[in-house]
C-alpha positions in Angstrom: 66.6 11.6 36.0 66.5 11.0 32.4 65.2 13.7 30.2 61.9 13.0 28.3 62.4 12.8 24.6 60.9 15.6 22.6 59.0 15.0 19.4 58.2 17.7 17.0 56.6 17.8 13.6 58.9 18.1 10.7 56.1 19.1 8.3 53.7 21.8 9.4 50.8 20.4 7.4 51.2 16.9 8.8 48.2 15.6 10.7 48.3 12.7 13.1 46.7 9.5 11.9 43.0 9.2 12.5 41.3 6.2 13.8 39.1 4.4 11.3 35.5 5.0 11.9 33.4 2.0 12.6 31.1 1.0 9.7 27.6 2.3 10.0 24.7 -0.1 10.2 22.5 -0.5 7.2 19.6 1.1 9.0 21.3 4.5 9.2 21.5 4.9 5.4 18.8 6.5 3.2 15.4 4.9 3.0 14.8 3.4 -0.4 11.2 3.1 -1.5 10.6 0.5 -4.2 8.8 2.0 -7.3 6.0 -0.2 -8.7 4.8 0.8 -12.2 1.6 -0.4 -13.7 1.0 0.2 -17.4 -2.5 -0.6 -18.4 -3.4 -1.2 -22.1 -6.8 -0.3 -23.7 -8.0 -4.0 -23.4 -7.3 -4.1 -19.7 -4.1 -6.1 -19.9 -1.3 -4.8 -17.7 2.5 -4.8 -17.4 4.1 -4.4 -14.0 7.7 -3.4 -13.1 9.4 -3.1 -9.7 12.3 -0.7 -9.8 12.4 -1.1 -13.6 12.5 -4.9 -13.5 9.5 -6.8 -14.9 7.3 -8.4 -12.3 5.6 -11.3 -14.0 2.7 -13.6 -13.0 3.4 -17.2 -11.9 4.4 -19.6 -14.6 1.4 -20.8 -16.6 -0.8 -18.2 -15.0 -2.7 -15.7 -17.2 -1.1 -12.4 -17.8 -1.7 -9.4 -15.5 -5.1 -7.6 -15.9 -6.5 -4.6 -14.3 -8.3 -6.9 -11.8 -4.9 -8.1 -10.6 -4.0 -4.7 -9.2 -5.1 -5.4 -5.5 -3.5 -8.8 -5.5 -0.2 -7.5 -6.8 -0.1 -4.7 -4.3 -0.9 -7.1 -1.4 1.9 -9.4 -2.5 4.5 -6.7 -2.9 3.7 -4.9 0.4 4.0 -8.3 2.2 7.3 -9.0 0.4 9.0 -5.7 0.9 7.3 -4.7 4.2 8.0 -1.0 3.4 6.0 1.7 1.7 5.8 1.4 -2.1 5.7 4.2 -4.6 2.9 3.2 -7.0 2.7 4.8 -10.5 -0.2 3.8 -12.8 -0.2 4.7 -16.5 -3.6 4.3 -18.2 -4.0 3.6 -21.9 -5.5 7.2 -22.4 -2.2 8.7 -21.1 -3.4 9.7 -17.7 -1.2 8.8 -14.7 -1.8 8.3 -11.0 0.9 8.2 -8.3 0.5 7.2 -4.7 2.4 5.8 -1.7 1.0 2.5 -0.4 2.0 1.6 3.1 1.9 -2.0 4.4 -0.5 -2.7 7.3 1.1 -2.5 10.7 2.1 -5.8 12.2 0.5 -6.5 15.5 2.9 -8.1 17.9 1.7 -11.6 18.8 2.9 -14.1 21.3 6.5 -15.2 20.8 7.0 -18.9 19.9 8.8 -19.6 23.2 6.1 -18.0 25.3 3.1 -20.1 26.4 -0.2 -18.6 27.4 -1.0 -18.6 31.1 -2.7 -21.7 32.3 -5.5 -19.7 33.9 -6.6 -18.1 30.7 -10.3 -17.9 30.5 -12.1 -19.9 27.8 -13.1 -17.8 24.8 -16.6 -16.2 25.0 -19.1 -16.7 22.2 -19.2 -13.8 19.8 -21.7 -11.1 20.6 -24.5 -10.6 18.1 -23.9 -7.9 15.6 -25.1 -4.4 16.3 -27.2 -3.1 13.5 -27.6 0.6 12.6 -30.4 2.0 10.4 -30.0 4.5 7.6 -33.2 5.8 6.0 -34.0 8.0 3.0 -37.1 9.0 1.2 -38.1 9.8 -2.4 -37.6 6.3 -3.9 -40.0 4.6 -6.3 -41.9 1.9 -4.4 -40.2 -1.5 -4.8 -37.1 0.2 -6.3 -33.7 -1.6 -5.9 -31.6 0.7 -3.6 -27.9 0.4 -3.4 -26.2 0.9 0.0 -22.6 2.2 0.0 -20.1 3.2 2.6 -17.6 5.9 1.6 -14.0 4.6 2.0 -12.3 7.5 0.3 -12.6 10.4 -2.0 -10.9 10.8 -5.4 -10.7 13.6 -8.0 -12.0 13.4 -11.6 -9.3 13.8 -14.2 -9.3 16.5 -16.8 -11.5 14.4 -19.1 -14.1 14.0 -16.4 -13.4 10.4 -15.7 -13.0 9.3 -12.0 -11.2 6.2 -10.9 -11.1 4.6 -7.5 -8.3 2.3 -6.3 -9.4 -0.1 -3.5 -7.2 -2.2 -1.3 -8.0 -5.9 -1.1 -9.7 -5.4 2.3 -11.9 -2.6 0.9 -12.8 -4.7 -2.2 -13.6 -7.6 0.1 -16.0 -5.4 2.0 -18.0 -4.7 -1.2 -19.9 -7.9 -0.9 -21.9 -7.3 -4.1 -18.7 -6.4 -6.0 -20.2 -3.0 -6.9 -18.8 0.5 -6.1 -20.7 3.8 -6.3 -18.9 6.9 -7.6 -20.9 10.1 -6.6 -19.8 13.5 -7.8 -20.1 15.8 -4.8 -20.5 18.9 -7.1 -22.2 17.5 -10.2 -24.4 14.9 -8.5 -23.3 12.4 -11.1 -23.8 8.9 -9.8 -22.3 5.7 -11.4 -22.4 2.2 -10.1 -19.4 0.1 -11.4 -18.2 -3.4 -10.8 -14.9 -4.0 -9.1 -12.3 -5.0 -11.8 
């Protein structure tokens, strides 16, 4: 029988070589949320940056205005498909910060899947269900606005309240008007969507 060779370390602090770790996938890294900054001037014009890089309108299109806010957010949430940190700086120095999340994508049929041949034909849409809301104390023949509350906001230190609506919420305001009602003061303003 041949004796087995003996190996011993010549340096007490010597460590055996380690196997290289496999590279981690990109999804295991930290989540990066794009920062979208809106700076609004006194005349309603606006500059937009995404992570500090200017975000400009299409060539030959007019410059960004306050009214462009929902369109820009819809475009950027569709592009990035991740939450966005939105920072708004008004001309009066006030700021607003929020996280805007993209709508969830609903899984649809895959392109290679065909619907079953026995699928029933679509039924005609049911007539809309109407609900009544009544209130008294109005002047006969008075024009009465009807509003649905989408959200609540806080008035700033100067007593000015602002509401930011998504494109879907703005589209639901058929008349283009929004009511701001102070829950404590009772102040009521009707404004046009900008």
